C-alpha positions in Angstrom: 47.4 -45.9 -4.4 46.2 -49.3 -5.4 42.6 -48.1 -5.5 43.6 -45.1 -7.6 45.4 -47.4 -10.0 42.4 -49.7 -10.3 40.1 -46.8 -10.8 42.2 -45.3 -13.6 42.5 -48.8 -15.2 38.8 -49.2 -15.4 38.1 -45.6 -16.3 40.2 -46.0 -19.5 38.9 -49.5 -20.4 35.3 -49.6 -19.2 32.7 -48.4 -21.8 30.4 -45.7 -20.5 26.7 -45.5 -21.4 25.8 -43.3 -24.3 23.2 -41.4 -22.4 21.6 -39.9 -25.6 20.6 -43.4 -26.6 19.8 -44.7 -23.1 16.3 -45.7 -22.1 14.6 -42.7 -20.5 13.7 -44.7 -17.4 17.3 -44.8 -16.2 18.0 -42.7 -13.1 20.9 -41.0 -14.8 18.5 -38.8 -16.8 17.1 -37.2 -13.7 20.6 -36.5 -12.3 21.6 -35.0 -15.6 18.6 -32.6 -15.3 19.9 -31.5 -11.8 23.4 -31.1 -13.3 22.1 -29.0 -16.2 20.1 -26.8 -13.8 23.1 -26.0 -11.6 25.3 -25.6 -14.7 22.8 -23.0 -16.0 22.1 -25.0 -19.1 18.4 -25.2 -18.3 16.1 -22.8 -16.4 13.3 -25.1 -15.3 14.2 -27.7 -12.7 11.7 -30.4 -13.9 13.1 -33.3 -11.8 10.9 -36.2 -10.8 10.5 -37.6 -7.3 12.5 -38.9 -5.4 15.4 -37.5 -7.4 14.5 -33.8 -6.9 16.1 -33.6 -3.4 19.3 -35.4 -4.3 21.2 -32.2 -5.3 24.6 -32.7 -3.6 26.6 -34.8 -6.1 25.1 -33.3 -9.3 25.6 -29.8 -7.8 29.2 -30.5 -7.0 29.8 -32.1 -10.4 28.4 -29.0 -12.0 31.0 -26.9 -10.2 33.9 -28.8 -11.9 35.7 -27.0 -14.8 35.5 -29.8 -17.4 32.1 -28.6 -18.6 31.0 -32.1 -19.7 28.4 -34.3 -18.0 30.2 -37.7 -17.9 33.7 -36.2 -17.3 32.5 -34.1 -14.3 30.8 -37.1 -12.7 33.7 -39.4 -13.3 36.0 -37.0 -11.5 33.7 -36.3 -8.6 32.9 -40.0 -8.2 36.6 -40.8 -8.3 37.3 -38.4 -5.4 34.6 -39.8 -3.2 35.4 -43.4 -4.0 39.1 -43.0 -3.1 38.2 -41.0 0.1 35.7 -43.7 1.1 38.3 -46.6 0.6 40.9 -44.7 2.5 38.7 -43.7 5.5 37.0 -47.1 5.7 40.3 -49.0 5.6 41.6 -46.8 8.5 38.4 -47.5 10.4 38.8 -51.3 9.9 42.4 -51.0 11.1 41.3 -49.1 14.2 38.8 -52.0 14.8 41.7 -54.4 14.8 40.3 -56.3 11.9 43.0 -58.6 10.7 44.9 -57.3 7.6 44.1 -60.3 5.4 40.4 -59.8 5.9 40.8 -56.1 5.0 42.7 -57.1 1.8 39.9 -59.6 0.8 37.2 -56.9 1.4 39.2 -54.4 -0.7 39.6 -56.9 -3.5 35.9 -57.5 -3.5 35.1 -53.7 -3.5 37.6 -52.9 -6.3 37.1 -55.8 -8.7 33.6 -57.1 -8.3 31.3 -56.1 -11.1 28.8 -54.9 -8.6 31.6 -53.4 -6.5 32.3 -49.8 -5.5 34.2 -49.0 -8.7 32.9 -51.2 -11.5 29.2 -50.5 -10.7 29.5 -46.8 -11.3 32.1 -46.4 -14.1 29.7 -47.6 -16.8 26.9 -45.4 -15.4 28.8 -42.5 -13.6 25.8 -40.1 -13.6 24.6 -41.0 -10.2 24.2 -39.7 -6.6 25.1 -42.9 -4.9 28.9 -42.5 -4.7 29.0 -39.6 -2.3 26.7 -41.6 0.0 29.5 -44.2 0.6 31.8 -41.5 1.9 29.2 -39.8 4.1 28.1 -43.1 5.6 31.7 -44.0 6.3 32.2 -40.6 8.0 29.1 -41.3 10.1 30.4 -44.7 11.0 33.8 -43.2 12.0 32.1 -40.7 14.3 30.1 -43.5 16.0 33.3 -45.3 16.7 35.2 -42.2 17.9 36.5 -41.8 21.4 35.2 -38.5 22.6 38.0 -38.0 25.1 40.4 -37.4 22.2 38.2 -34.8 20.5 36.0 -31.8 21.5 32.4 -32.6 22.1 31.4 -29.4 20.3 33.5 -30.4 17.3 31.8 -33.9 17.3 28.4 -32.3 17.4 29.3 -30.0 14.5 30.6 -32.8 12.4 27.4 -34.9 13.1 25.2 -32.1 12.0 27.3 -31.4 8.9 27.2 -35.0 7.9 23.5 -35.2 8.5 22.9 -32.2 6.3 25.2 -33.4 3.5 23.9 -36.9 3.7 20.3 -35.7 3.4 21.2 -33.6 0.4 22.8 -36.6 -1.2 19.9 -39.0 -0.7 16.8 -39.2 1.5 17.8 -42.7 2.8 20.2 -40.9 5.1 17.1 -39.9 7.2 16.5 -43.6 7.7 20.1 -44.2 8.7 19.9 -41.4 11.3 16.5 -42.5 12.6 17.6 -46.1 13.0 20.7 -45.0 14.9 18.6 -42.9 17.3 15.7 -45.4 17.8 17.3 -48.9 17.8 20.6 -48.6 19.6 21.3 -48.1 23.3 23.4 -45.5 25.1 26.0 -48.1 25.8 27.0 -48.2 22.1 28.2 -44.6 22.2 30.3 -42.2 24.3 28.4 -40.2 26.9 26.0 -37.6 25.4 26.2 -39.0 21.8 22.5 -40.0 21.9 21.4 -36.3 22.2 23.8 -35.3 19.4 22.3 -38.0 17.2 18.8 -36.8 17.9 19.7 -33.2 17.1 21.3 -34.4 13.8 18.2 -36.3 12.9 15.9 -33.3 13.6 18.2 -31.1 11.5 18.2 -33.7 8.7 14.4 -33.9 8.8 14.1 -30.1 8.5 16.7 -29.9 5.7 14.8 -32.6 3.7 11.6 -30.6 3.7 13.3 -27.3 3.0 14.9 -28.9 -0.1 11.6 -30.4 -1.1 10.1 -26.9 -1.0 12.9 -25.1 -2.9 13.4 -27.9 -5.4 9.9 -29.3 -5.9 9.1 -32.3 -8.1 8.1 -31.9 -11.8 4.5 -33.0 -10.9 2.8 -32.4 -7.6 1.4 -35.5 -6.0 0.7 -36.4 -2.4 2.3 -39.8 -3.0 5.7 -38.1 -3.5 6.9 -39.2 -0.1 9.6 -41.7 1.0 7.2 -43.5 3.3 4.6 -43.9 0.6 7.4 -45.2 -1.7 8.3 -47.9 0.9 4.6 -48.8 1.3 4.3 -49.1 -2.5 7.3 -51.5 -2.5 5.5 -53.6 0.2 2.4 -53.7 -1.9 4.4 -54.8 -4.9 5.8 -57.8 -3.0 2.4 -58.6 -1.5 0.9 -58.8 -5.0 3.8 -60.7 -6.4 5.2 -62.9 -3.6 7.3 -64.8 -6.1 9.6 -61.8 -6.1 10.9 -62.9 -2.7 12.5 -65.9 -4.4 14.8 -63.6 -6.3 16.1 -61.9 -3.2 18.7 -64.4 -2.1 20.5 -64.2 -5.4 20.5 -60.4 -5.4 22.0 -60.4 -1.9 24.4 -63.1 -2.9 25.7 -61.0 -5.7 26.0 -57.9 -3.4 28.4 -59.5 -0.9 29.3 -62.9 -2.3 30.5 -65.5 0.2 31.0 -62.9 2.9 27.6 -64.1 4.0 29.3 -67.1 5.5 29.9 -64.8 8.5 26.3 -65.3 9.5 26.5 -69.1 9.8 26.7 -71.0 13.0 29.7 -73.3 13.4 30.0 -76.9 14.6 31.9 -75.7 17.6 29.9 -73.5 20.0 30.9 -69.9 19.2 29.6 -66.4 20.1 30.4 -65.5 16.4 26.8 -64.8 15.4 25.5 -62.9 18.5 28.5 -61.2 20.1 27.8 -57.8 18.4 24.4 -57.6 20.2 26.1 -57.0 23.5 29.3 -55.2 22.4 30.2 -51.6 21.7 29.3 -52.3 18.1 25.7 -53.2 18.7 24.6 -50.2 16.5 25.7 -52.2 13.5 23.0 -54.8 14.0 20.0 -52.5 13.3 21.9 -50.9 10.4 22.4 -54.3 8.8 18.7 -55.1 8.9 17.8 -51.6 7.8 19.8 -52.0 4.5 18.3 -55.5 4.0 14.8 -53.9 4.4 15.6 -51.0 2.1 17.0 -53.4 -0.5 13.7 -55.1 -0.7 11.2 -52.3 -0.4 13.3 -49.2 -1.2 13.1 -49.2 -4.9 13.4 -52.7 -6.4 17.1 -52.4 -7.4 18.0 -54.9 -4.6 21.7 -55.5 -5.2 22.6 -51.9 -5.7 20.6 -50.6 -2.7 22.0 -53.2 -0.4 25.5 -52.4 -1.6 24.8 -48.7 -0.9 24.9 -49.6 2.8 28.4 -51.2 2.3 30.2 -49.1 5.0 27.9 -50.6 7.7 27.0 -53.9 6.2 30.5 -55.0 5.2 31.9 -53.8 8.6 29.2 -55.8 10.3 30.3 -58.9 8.3 34.0 -58.3 8.7 33.7 -58.1 12.5 32.1 -61.5 12.5 34.6 -63.0 10.0 37.5 -61.5 12.1 36.7 -64.1 14.8 37.1 -67.0 12.3 40.4 -68.9 11.6 42.7 -67.9 8.7 41.6 -70.7 6.4 38.1 -69.2 6.1 39.6 -66.1 4.6 41.2 -68.1 1.8 38.0 -70.0 1.3 36.0 -66.8 1.0 38.5 -65.3 -1.4 38.6 -68.3 -3.7 34.8 -68.9 -3.7 34.2 -65.2 -4.5 36.3 -65.2 -7.7 33.6 -66.9 -9.9 31.1 -64.2 -8.9 33.3 -61.3 -10.0 33.3 -61.3 -13.8 36.9 -60.4 -13.7 37.4 -60.8 -17.5 34.2 -59.2 -18.7 33.3 -55.5 -18.9 29.7 -54.2 -18.9 28.8 -53.0 -22.4 27.4 -49.6 -23.4 23.8 -50.3 -22.7 22.8 -47.2 -24.6 24.1 -48.7 -27.8 23.4 -52.3 -26.9 20.2 -52.3 -24.8 19.6 -56.0 -25.5 22.6 -56.8 -23.2 20.9 -55.2 -20.2 19.3 -58.4 -18.8 22.8 -60.0 -18.3 23.8 -57.1 -16.0 20.5 -56.7 -14.2 20.4 -59.2 -11.3 16.8 -58.3 -10.5 15.7 -59.1 -14.1 16.8 -62.7 -13.9 14.1 -65.4 -13.7 14.5 -68.5 -11.6 15.6 -70.4 -14.7 18.3 -67.8 -15.4 19.7 -67.7 -11.9 19.6 -71.4 -11.1 23.4 -71.6 -11.6 23.9 -69.2 -8.7 21.7 -71.3 -6.5 23.7 -74.4 -7.3 26.9 -72.5 -6.6 25.7 -71.2 -3.3 24.8 -74.8 -2.2 28.2 -76.0 -3.3 29.9 -73.2 -1.3 27.8 -74.0 1.8 28.6 -77.7 1.5 32.3 -77.0 1.1 32.3 -74.6 4.1 30.5 -77.1 6.3 32.9 -79.9 5.4 36.0 -77.8 5.9 34.7 -76.3 9.2 34.2 -79.9 10.5 37.7 -80.8 9.4 39.7 -77.8 10.4 37.4 -76.0 12.9 35.6 -72.6 12.4 36.7 -70.8 15.6 40.1 -69.4 16.2 42.0 -71.1 19.0 43.2 -67.7 20.3 39.8 -66.1 20.0 39.3 -63.5 22.8 36.1 -63.1 24.8 35.6 -59.7 23.3 36.8 -57.9 20.3 39.9 -55.9 21.0 39.1 -52.8 19.0 39.8 -49.1 19.0 43.0 -49.8 21.0 
């Protein structure tokens, strides 16, 4: 209910891009073409790579009765955002993540200007939002106890999520592939590995079927996800100074939640315990989204945030082992990063405002304030952890989750 209230608040107050005036290079124009095709407004598909296979969300939006591009996307996005928040919160409770950490994470998701709501209300014509829900469903299935549910039903759900995830965005292939390749059998219930492999093969076949039936506007052998990643690698090899921008992009994606990765003055298994626990599958997914954020398209902050169900769960499981004062510290130090009292303008009408809202566009001179703030936060955390300790006195040897 809180998420719904916040979504409605911003839906009525946040300006939406005037797409008729928006620069043609924005992704929204490609999704609008898919929407218009399924609505029957246009006959020719004419969608560029890699957007041509991302038909799920635009297709669902075209089925809504409002018959208006932005309105249809706002409604479909609202449904998936609320469903994601509800399911993810339930998963965190099942993992016995303490309530105050869940509240802090929800506050970040709901109110941060790069968060789950505020990033997509100015620019609602996107395929990203359905991905959060499907990734959360996938995460929930990996955490499920098969004794409580039919194995056939789990297999069917995995295949369904694999198909829908692939129709939403091709990055779901990487998620499935990473799960199959880089996590051991001990991370799942018995037989789950074979189900995951089947889901990956189905996803792979679906991607190429969709590529065949919904081809790109221009045929080119380079229209391939692997080639796109290699192109991203080449870009960074030719401009290595781009690597200097990454820490600020990552900082804006998850704020001071990154303190979860720091070692502490007192010896603690905080950093490595997930490698040997039931949740070891989160580790390769964490690094997958870091990799995709760099080489998967250049929009570092947004792409890293796309992996939020896995990345934020990974960070919260680590933070859950820290004392209560660290939660207050992370909440307070996150506030200056949130732009709580400023709304993103209509970049169609005011394109000159775009650099202020594009983290990847900032030069070192423009982002130095965030570097200074990050150093200030680290120094404060180090001082407080020396003074109050950074390990819970009642910390168990293993996470008591799924009980």
